[in-house]
N, C-alpha and C positions, 0 to 999 in steps of 0.2 A: 504493500500498501503506500502510496507517496506522499507526501507531507501535506499536499494541498488538500488530499481526502482523509486527513485525520481531523476526528471531530474535535473541535475546540470549546473550552470553558471561555464565559466572559471576561476571567481575569486573567487569560493566558495573555503574556504581553510579545507583541508583533512590531516589527518595524514596517512602516507603509510609506510608499511613495504617493503623492496625491498632488495634483494641479486644478487650480480654481480658474476658469475664463478670465483671462486678462493678467493673470500672476503669473510669475516663475515656477516652475515645478520644484518642491521641496520633500522633505521625509522627516518623520518622527518616529518616536517608539510610543506605543500607547497600548492600551489595554484591547483585545477582541471588541468588547463591548463598545467603548470609544471608536474604534475603526466605524463598526456597524453604523453609529451615528453620523460620524464623519462624511461616510459615503452619500448617504442621503442629503446633505445640506445643498442648500439652493445655490448655483453656480459651478457647481463640483463637475470638472471636465473630468477627470478621472481618479480613483482611487484604488490601489491595488495593495497586497500584502506583498512584501518582496523577501521579508526574512521571518521565521519563527524564532523568536528568543528563549532559551532555556536558562533562567534564574538560580537554577537547584546549585 
């Protein structure tokens, strides 16, 4: 099973690449729950997980 098929919990930490319309691309670390909210924001051009982080 690839990492993209792995079920995620809301508190899993991920690195996200995102871009708002008219802005430059940026990346942040956030929880999966925050990522789900971020990708639903108005004017979001794209928002994708580029890395799953293990904090253990």
